[in-house]
C-alpha positions, 0 to 999 in steps of 0.5 A: 603543461603550464608554467607555475609562478615563482622562479619563472616570474610569470605573475610578478606582483605589480599593479597595472601599468607599472614600470617604464616599459609598461602600458596600462590596459585600457577598456572596460567590461562593457566594451564590445569585443570588436572595439578592444585595443588588442586582438590577443593578450598573452598572460604569463609571457615570461614563463617557459611555455609563455616564451615559446608561445610568444616566439610562435606568435612573433613568427606567425601572427598576421601582420595586422594582429594587435597583440601584447604581452602580460605578466607581473614583472615589467623588467622581465616582460621587457626582456622577452620583448627585446629577445623577440625584437632581435629576430623580429624588429617590428616588435620593438614596441610590442605593448606590455601589460603588468598584472598579478594573477591575484590582482582582480582589478588589474586582470579586469583591465587586461580582459577589457582590453583584449578580444582573446586572452591566452593564459600560461600561468599555472598551476591553474587551481592556484592561480587561474580563477581570477583571470577566467572570471575577468574574461567571463565578466568582460565578454572576452574569449579565453584559452589556456593549457590546463590539464587539471580536471578540478579547475575546469569543473570549478570554472564551469560552476563559477563562470559558465553562465556568466560567460554565456550571458556576455558571449565569452568563450572559455576554452580550457585544455588547448595544449597537448592536453587536450587538442590532439585527442579532442580534435583527433576524435572529431576528425575520426568521427567525421571520417566515418560514413554518415550512415554509420554515425547514426549507430553506436560509435566506439573510439579508442585513442592510443598515445605514444610520445617521446620527450620530458616535462618541465617544472611547470608541468610537474607542478600542475600534475602534482597539484591535480593528483594531490586533491582526489577528494576535492576533484571528485566533489567538483565533478559531482557538483558539475554533473548535478547542474550540467545539462545532459544530451537528451536521447543520447548516451555518452560513456567513457570506457573504464578499462584495465591494462591489456594487450591491444591487437589494434594498437599492437602494444600494451594499452594502459588507461591514462588518468588524464583530463583528455577523456573528459574533454572528449566526452563533453565534446561528444555530448555537445555534438550530435554527429558523434551519434546516439551512443558514443564510447571513448577509451584513452590509453598510453600505448607501450610496446614492451611488457617490462616498460608497461609494468614499470610505468604502471608501478611508477604511476601508482607510486607517484599518485600515492606520494602526491597525496602526502604534502611532505612528499609532494613538496619534495617531488616539486623540488626535483623539477623547478617551475620555469625550467624545461627541455632545451631546443635540441631536446625539444627537436628530438621529441615527438608524439602520435595519437592513433584512433580506431573507430567502430560503428555499424560494421565500419572500422577506420583508423586515423592518426594525429602526430607532430613534434615536441608535445609538451612545449613546441607543439603545445605553444603552437596549439595554444597560439593557433587556438587563440588566433582561431577564436580571434580571426576565424568564422566560427559557430556562434557559441558562448560559455565554457566550451571544449576545443572541438565545440568552440573551434572544430574543423577551422582549428584542425585546418590551422594546425594542419597548415602549421605542421601537425598531421591529421591522417586517415590511415590505410591498413596497419599504422606505420611505426612511430617516428622514434622509439615508443615509450 
């Protein structure tokens, strides 16, 4: 759900401080985070999701929050600022920082000026590493909305140890990938009786959603699925060096499409980053129990739709392996485009969890509005605000949302309108037709 540079101009090639409406980012790698010029910097503010995130921050950021917009095109940054100031006049002088996604010197200036950097610039495999590296070096917290497993694994290999040394918290997947799933499992496990969490715990998550993707999301998906060998290699390299939890077992459920009585739907295993994020949270958090297993599925009511989705996904995955077909698919959905406000208002999501442990069984649900854009911008912005302002456990390195922010972020999202609910009895129907 990220924004690819190009037609959205979220990373225009300009040096730091260029343009009449721009400021040069101040600060240095050695500046302590509490003494930085900005609490938050939003990088990629002119992209589709970047604009939505800027609009959310304009409505909700605390009055004393010092924040700035960043991107490669100063004129387009100024255009975003004018649009924000039309609704929020106090933002007429919102600082603008210019930096290209490939300009490491400019990105180090941005990271050195901020306590937290938000990135909406993707595909992250193509554009994301220099900014992650800059934040790791500067001791700056970082959040993004990537759904690319290879990118996350490579950033761990390249920057986890440096971030641990500088105190930076690098938190990927802070949008619909993977906030509802990662925090939903944390919420669900926390709702189990404490004595049952000392026994094996199994959780199944069932996703339903209504909405459509933007061009940036499609570009990211095609990039991720078009590199299966590289992704497997990055995963193996990470597992070879990553510390495993002593005396505990964490497993992800390999499964086939099947009818699920607990979901009252056909359950289709989802090949997304979400189970990996949940598994890493479980490995880091002892409250998930000594033996934890997670399964992640799309819940589809009707068999013909389930069959069509399975065939369509197989065709898409196959086409993405061929550069010519991958390029043709990317032309259908141009980066920088996305659903309009009316379409986003009709969109929704639910993720329902069923947990079992020691004879106990509990059902929970995380639900909200437009998953890809409205709620993703909310999740991303609230994650950054949580890192900047909330009292969190002392952690550093590459972290999952549940490990870095956990319960404080759940409370923030609840206050922002995303629902975390323990269900009584059978779950109610979704707020719209299931897909």
